[in-house]
ChimeraX commands (.cxc) that place a marker at each C-alpha (Angstrom):
marker #1 position 74.22,65.01,96.86 radius 0.5
marker #1 position 77.95,65.60,97.33 radius 0.5
marker #1 position 79.32,69.12,97.54 radius 0.5
marker #1 position 81.03,70.11,94.31 radius 0.5
marker #1 position 84.80,70.59,94.44 radius 0.5
marker #1 position 85.17,74.28,93.64 radius 0.5
marker #1 position 88.64,74.20,92.12 radius 0.5
marker #1 position 87.76,71.23,89.89 radius 0.5
marker #1 position 84.69,73.14,88.76 radius 0.5
marker #1 position 86.70,76.29,88.07 radius 0.5
marker #1 position 89.27,74.22,86.17 radius 0.5
marker #1 position 86.48,72.78,84.02 radius 0.5
marker #1 position 85.37,76.33,83.14 radius 0.5
marker #1 position 88.84,77.67,82.24 radius 0.5
marker #1 position 88.60,76.70,78.54 radius 0.5
marker #1 position 85.64,79.07,78.18 radius 0.5
marker #1 position 87.68,82.12,79.18 radius 0.5
marker #1 position 90.47,83.81,77.24 radius 0.5
marker #1 position 93.64,83.90,79.32 radius 0.5
marker #1 position 96.66,86.19,79.45 radius 0.5
marker #1 position 99.90,85.42,81.25 radius 0.5
marker #1 position 101.54,88.14,83.31 radius 0.5
marker #1 position 104.18,88.71,80.63 radius 0.5
marker #1 position 101.57,88.86,77.85 radius 0.5
marker #1 position 99.58,91.40,79.84 radius 0.5
marker #1 position 102.70,93.47,80.58 radius 0.5
marker #1 position 103.62,93.47,76.89 radius 0.5
marker #1 position 100.14,94.56,75.83 radius 0.5
marker #1 position 100.14,97.34,78.41 radius 0.5
marker #1 position 103.60,98.55,77.36 radius 0.5
marker #1 position 102.41,98.51,73.73 radius 0.5
marker #1 position 99.67,100.95,74.78 radius 0.5
marker #1 position 96.74,98.59,74.42 radius 0.5
marker #1 position 93.69,100.08,76.13 radius 0.5
marker #1 position 92.94,97.42,78.72 radius 0.5
marker #1 position 90.91,97.98,81.86 radius 0.5
marker #1 position 92.33,95.95,84.73 radius 0.5
marker #1 position 89.75,94.73,87.23 radius 0.5
marker #1 position 91.02,93.55,90.62 radius 0.5
marker #1 position 88.28,91.43,92.20 radius 0.5
marker #1 position 90.17,90.53,95.35 radius 0.5
marker #1 position 88.93,91.55,98.75 radius 0.5
marker #1 position 89.97,95.07,99.76 radius 0.5
marker #1 position 92.29,93.78,102.47 radius 0.5
marker #1 position 94.14,91.58,99.94 radius 0.5
marker #1 position 94.74,94.66,97.81 radius 0.5
marker #1 position 95.94,96.75,100.74 radius 0.5
marker #1 position 98.16,94.00,102.17 radius 0.5
marker #1 position 99.74,92.78,98.93 radius 0.5
marker #1 position 99.50,95.73,96.55 radius 0.5
marker #1 position 97.93,95.80,93.10 radius 0.5
marker #1 position 98.74,95.86,89.44 radius 0.5
marker #1 position 99.33,99.53,88.61 radius 0.5
marker #1 position 96.27,101.43,87.36 radius 0.5
marker #1 position 93.87,98.59,88.16 radius 0.5
marker #1 position 90.34,99.20,89.37 radius 0.5
marker #1 position 89.20,97.55,92.56 radius 0.5
marker #1 position 85.84,95.86,92.04 radius 0.5
marker #1 position 84.96,93.51,94.90 radius 0.5
marker #1 position 83.73,90.19,93.47 radius 0.5
marker #1 position 80.42,90.59,95.27 radius 0.5
marker #1 position 79.72,93.87,93.46 radius 0.5
marker #1 position 81.00,93.00,89.97 radius 0.5
marker #1 position 77.67,92.40,88.25 radius 0.5
marker #1 position 76.06,95.40,89.94 radius 0.5
marker #1 position 78.88,97.79,89.05 radius 0.5
marker #1 position 79.05,96.42,85.47 radius 0.5
marker #1 position 75.30,96.78,84.83 radius 0.5
marker #1 position 74.39,100.25,83.49 radius 0.5
marker #1 position 70.80,99.72,84.64 radius 0.5
marker #1 position 71.68,99.67,88.33 radius 0.5
marker #1 position 72.31,102.57,90.64 radius 0.5
marker #1 position 75.68,100.98,91.41 radius 0.5
marker #1 position 77.06,101.21,87.86 radius 0.5
marker #1 position 80.65,102.44,87.43 radius 0.5
marker #1 position 81.44,104.43,84.31 radius 0.5
marker #1 position 84.54,102.38,83.42 radius 0.5
marker #1 position 82.25,99.50,82.52 radius 0.5
marker #1 position 81.36,100.21,78.91 radius 0.5
marker #1 position 80.18,97.81,76.24 radius 0.5
marker #1 position 83.26,98.40,74.07 radius 0.5
marker #1 position 85.72,98.01,76.96 radius 0.5
marker #1 position 88.54,95.48,76.99 radius 0.5
marker #1 position 88.78,93.91,80.44 radius 0.5
marker #1 position 91.39,91.83,82.21 radius 0.5
marker #1 position 90.07,90.41,85.46 radius 0.5
marker #1 position 92.42,89.18,88.17 radius 0.5
marker #1 position 92.27,87.75,91.67 radius 0.5
marker #1 position 95.00,86.34,93.91 radius 0.5
marker #1 position 95.68,83.06,92.11 radius 0.5
marker #1 position 93.52,82.83,89.01 radius 0.5
marker #1 position 90.43,81.00,90.27 radius 0.5
marker #1 position 87.93,83.69,91.18 radius 0.5
marker #1 position 88.87,85.59,88.04 radius 0.5
marker #1 position 87.61,82.73,85.85 radius 0.5
marker #1 position 84.18,83.00,87.47 radius 0.5
marker #1 position 84.24,86.80,87.26 radius 0.5
marker #1 position 85.24,86.79,83.59 radius 0.5
marker #1 position 82.42,84.36,82.81 radius 0.5
marker #1 position 79.98,86.61,84.67 radius 0.5
marker #1 position 81.01,89.62,82.56 radius 0.5
marker #1 position 80.76,87.55,79.39 radius 0.5
marker #1 position 77.30,86.33,80.41 radius 0.5
marker #1 position 76.30,89.97,80.88 radius 0.5
marker #1 position 77.28,90.74,77.28 radius 0.5
marker #1 position 80.84,92.04,77.60 radius 0.5
marker #1 position 82.72,90.65,74.61 radius 0.5
marker #1 position 86.36,91.49,75.31 radius 0.5
marker #1 position 87.23,89.80,78.58 radius 0.5
marker #1 position 90.35,87.92,79.69 radius 0.5
marker #1 position 91.46,86.59,83.02 radius 0.5
marker #1 position 95.03,86.78,84.29 radius 0.5
marker #1 position 96.61,83.34,84.55 radius 0.5
marker #1 position 98.03,82.89,88.03 radius 0.5
marker #1 position 96.34,86.09,89.20 radius 0.5
marker #1 position 98.20,88.70,91.20 radius 0.5
marker #1 position 100.58,86.04,92.51 radius 0.5
marker #1 position 101.58,85.19,88.93 radius 0.5
marker #1 position 102.08,88.89,88.18 radius 0.5
marker #1 position 104.37,89.27,91.21 radius 0.5
marker #1 position 106.27,86.06,90.43 radius 0.5
marker #1 position 106.92,87.31,86.89 radius 0.5
marker #1 position 108.64,90.36,88.40 radius 0.5
marker #1 position 106.06,92.80,87.10 radius 0.5
marker #1 position 105.53,96.14,88.88 radius 0.5
marker #1 position 103.29,96.33,91.93 radius 0.5
marker #1 position 101.51,99.44,93.14 radius 0.5
marker #1 position 101.30,100.13,96.88 radius 0.5
marker #1 position 97.51,100.21,97.16 radius 0.5
marker #1 position 97.69,101.06,100.87 radius 0.5
marker #1 position 99.40,104.36,100.07 radius 0.5
marker #1 position 96.35,105.69,98.23 radius 0.5
marker #1 position 93.55,103.92,100.06 radius 0.5
marker #1 position 91.40,105.53,102.72 radius 0.5
marker #1 position 91.24,102.08,104.31 radius 0.5
marker #1 position 94.18,100.82,106.30 radius 0.5
marker #1 position 94.90,97.75,108.36 radius 0.5
marker #1 position 95.00,98.57,112.05 radius 0.5
marker #1 position 98.05,97.29,114.00 radius 0.5
marker link #1:1,2 radius 0.2
marker link #1:2,3 radius 0.2
marker link #1:3,4 radius 0.2
marker link #1:4,5 radius 0.2
marker link #1:5,6 radius 0.2
marker link #1:6,7 radius 0.2
marker link #1:7,8 radius 0.2
marker link #1:8,9 radius 0.2
marker link #1:9,10 radius 0.2
marker link #1:10,11 radius 0.2
marker link #1:11,12 radius 0.2
marker link #1:12,13 radius 0.2
marker link #1:13,14 radius 0.2
marker link #1:14,15 radius 0.2
marker link #1:15,16 radius 0.2
marker link #1:16,17 radius 0.2
marker link #1:17,18 radius 0.2
marker link #1:18,19 radius 0.2
marker link #1:19,20 radius 0.2
marker link #1:20,21 radius 0.2
marker link #1:21,22 radius 0.2
marker link #1:22,23 radius 0.2
marker link #1:23,24 radius 0.2
marker link #1:24,25 radius 0.2
marker link #1:25,26 radius 0.2
marker link #1:26,27 radius 0.2
marker link #1:27,28 radius 0.2
marker link #1:28,29 radius 0.2
marker link #1:29,30 radius 0.2
marker link #1:30,31 radius 0.2
marker link #1:31,32 radius 0.2
marker link #1:32,33 radius 0.2
marker link #1:33,34 radius 0.2
marker link #1:34,35 radius 0.2
marker link #1:35,36 radius 0.2
marker link #1:36,37 radius 0.2
marker link #1:37,38 radius 0.2
marker link #1:38,39 radius 0.2
marker link #1:39,40 radius 0.2
marker link #1:40,41 radius 0.2
marker link #1:41,42 radius 0.2
marker link #1:42,43 radius 0.2
marker link #1:43,44 radius 0.2
marker link #1:44,45 radius 0.2
marker link #1:45,46 radius 0.2
marker link #1:46,47 radius 0.2
marker link #1:47,48 radius 0.2
marker link #1:48,49 radius 0.2
marker link #1:49,50 radius 0.2
marker link #1:50,51 radius 0.2
marker link #1:51,52 radius 0.2
marker link #1:52,53 radius 0.2
marker link #1:53,54 radius 0.2
marker link #1:54,55 radius 0.2
marker link #1:55,56 radius 0.2
marker link #1:56,57 radius 0.2
marker link #1:57,58 radius 0.2
marker link #1:58,59 radius 0.2
marker link #1:59,60 radius 0.2
marker link #1:60,61 radius 0.2
marker link #1:61,62 radius 0.2
marker link #1:62,63 radius 0.2
marker link #1:63,64 radius 0.2
marker link #1:64,65 radius 0.2
marker link #1:65,66 radius 0.2
marker link #1:66,67 radius 0.2
marker link #1:67,68 radius 0.2
marker link #1:68,69 radius 0.2
marker link #1:69,70 radius 0.2
marker link #1:70,71 radius 0.2
marker link #1:71,72 radius 0.2
marker link #1:72,73 radius 0.2
marker link #1:73,74 radius 0.2
marker link #1:74,75 radius 0.2
marker link #1:75,76 radius 0.2
marker link #1:76,77 radius 0.2
marker link #1:77,78 radius 0.2
marker link #1:78,79 radius 0.2
marker link #1:79,80 radius 0.2
marker link #1:80,81 radius 0.2
marker link #1:81,82 radius 0.2
marker link #1:82,83 radius 0.2
marker link #1:83,84 radius 0.2
marker link #1:84,85 radius 0.2
marker link #1:85,86 radius 0.2
marker link #1:86,87 radius 0.2
marker link #1:87,88 radius 0.2
marker link #1:88,89 radius 0.2
marker link #1:89,90 radius 0.2
marker link #1:90,91 radius 0.2
marker link #1:91,92 radius 0.2
marker link #1:92,93 radius 0.2
marker link #1:93,94 radius 0.2
marker link #1:94,95 radius 0.2
marker link #1:95,96 radius 0.2
marker link #1:96,97 radius 0.2
marker link #1:97,98 radius 0.2
marker link #1:98,99 radius 0.2
marker link #1:99,100 radius 0.2
marker link #1:100,101 radius 0.2
marker link #1:101,102 radius 0.2
marker link #1:102,103 radius 0.2
marker link #1:103,104 radius 0.2
marker link #1:104,105 radius 0.2
marker link #1:105,106 radius 0.2
marker link #1:106,107 radius 0.2
marker link #1:107,108 radius 0.2
marker link #1:108,109 radius 0.2
marker link #1:109,110 radius 0.2
marker link #1:110,111 radius 0.2
marker link #1:111,112 radius 0.2
marker link #1:112,113 radius 0.2
marker link #1:113,114 radius 0.2
marker link #1:114,115 radius 0.2
marker link #1:115,116 radius 0.2
marker link #1:116,117 radius 0.2
marker link #1:117,118 radius 0.2
marker link #1:118,119 radius 0.2
marker link #1:119,120 radius 0.2
marker link #1:120,121 radius 0.2
marker link #1:121,122 radius 0.2
marker link #1:122,123 radius 0.2
marker link #1:123,124 radius 0.2
marker link #1:124,125 radius 0.2
marker link #1:125,126 radius 0.2
marker link #1:126,127 radius 0.2
marker link #1:127,128 radius 0.2
marker link #1:128,129 radius 0.2
marker link #1:129,130 radius 0.2
marker link #1:130,131 radius 0.2
marker link #1:131,132 radius 0.2
marker link #1:132,133 radius 0.2
marker link #1:133,134 radius 0.2
marker link #1:134,135 radius 0.2
marker link #1:135,136 radius 0.2
marker link #1:136,137 radius 0.2
marker link #1:137,138 radius 0.2
marker link #1:138,139 radius 0.2
view
């Protein structure tokens, strides 16, 4: 059996996930919409590149555990009525993460088209995640 092409697979799943562009997300945030931003990138990506302001870092490997109220890992910002926008670096991993949350029963989930890179390219504000993180890259 041939190994599946991951990006082709992700692309085939995209129609199942609601998508927001960077400008749509920025508009919704400026309008005061209560959206919970979930950054699923690796910690070092967040520290090196920055983050969307007020986003929560949830490593992709912990997403389901932190989102499940029945686990000892649960984070209180995962609530059934929450409205979540998931993002990664380029918009691939976030499709899989959004589908995982939807499969768990979360009903209001979007992924950010183009991910953090799309946010930056659209000229949207970036938070210096390194400034507030206890983790730093060593020289």
